[in-house]
C-alpha positions in Angstrom: 112.1 86.1 97.2 114.3 83.6 98.9 116.5 81.2 96.9 115.2 77.6 97.2 117.5 75.0 95.5 114.8 72.4 95.7 112.5 74.3 93.2 114.8 72.8 90.5 113.0 69.5 91.0 109.5 70.9 90.7 109.4 70.2 87.0 108.9 66.5 86.2 111.3 66.6 83.2 114.1 67.7 85.4 113.4 65.1 88.0 113.1 62.4 85.3 116.4 63.5 83.8 118.1 63.3 87.2 116.6 59.9 87.8 117.9 58.6 84.4 121.3 60.1 85.1 121.3 58.3 88.5 120.3 55.0 86.9 123.0 55.3 84.2 125.6 56.1 87.0 124.5 52.9 88.9 125.0 50.8 85.7 128.4 52.3 85.0 129.6 51.6 88.6 128.1 48.1 88.4 130.1 47.4 85.1 133.3 48.9 86.5 133.3 46.4 89.3 134.1 43.6 86.8 137.4 45.3 85.9 138.7 46.4 89.3 141.2 44.1 91.1 140.2 43.7 94.7 142.4 43.1 97.7 140.1 41.5 100.1 140.2 40.4 103.7 137.3 37.8 103.5 136.9 35.5 100.5 133.2 36.4 100.1 134.3 39.9 99.1 135.7 38.4 95.9 132.2 37.8 94.5 131.5 40.4 91.8 129.3 43.2 93.0 129.3 41.8 96.5 128.9 45.2 98.1 125.9 46.2 96.0 124.2 42.9 96.6 125.0 43.0 100.4 123.8 46.6 100.6 120.5 45.8 98.8 119.8 42.8 101.0 120.6 44.7 104.3 118.4 47.7 103.1 115.6 45.3 102.5 116.0 43.6 105.9 115.9 47.0 107.6 112.8 48.1 105.8 110.8 44.9 106.2 112.1 44.5 109.7 110.9 47.9 110.7 107.4 47.1 109.5 107.4 43.9 111.6 108.8 45.8 114.6 106.1 48.4 114.2 103.3 45.8 114.3 104.9 44.3 117.5 105.6 47.6 119.3 103.1 50.0 117.8 100.5 51.7 120.0 97.1 52.7 119.0 96.4 56.4 118.2 94.5 57.0 121.5 97.1 55.2 123.7 97.8 58.4 125.7 94.2 59.6 125.5 93.5 60.7 129.0 97.1 61.2 130.1 98.0 63.6 127.2 98.2 67.3 127.8 96.1 68.1 124.8 93.3 65.8 126.0 91.8 68.5 128.2 88.3 69.7 127.4 88.1 73.2 126.2 85.0 75.4 126.5 83.0 75.6 123.3 84.5 72.5 121.6 82.4 69.6 120.6 83.1 66.0 121.7 85.0 63.8 119.2 
């Protein structure tokens, strides 16, 4: 049997423990930011937890922007219907 490192996450208790550890780590890093002296280039960087706030906002813009972009640029499922290689009729197959 091959070794699969992702089988560790198959049990929900292990996955929940990992999620809780990750959330605790995030809160610790958030709290440490109040005690670290920053040497900044732009004044906006002096705002406490600027990078976490900026990262969350940019992540949200990317996600919601991609949904908007998909609605503008998306094609229907049968866009390449007759031009596709797999659209050929095969003997014995029923029509869709």
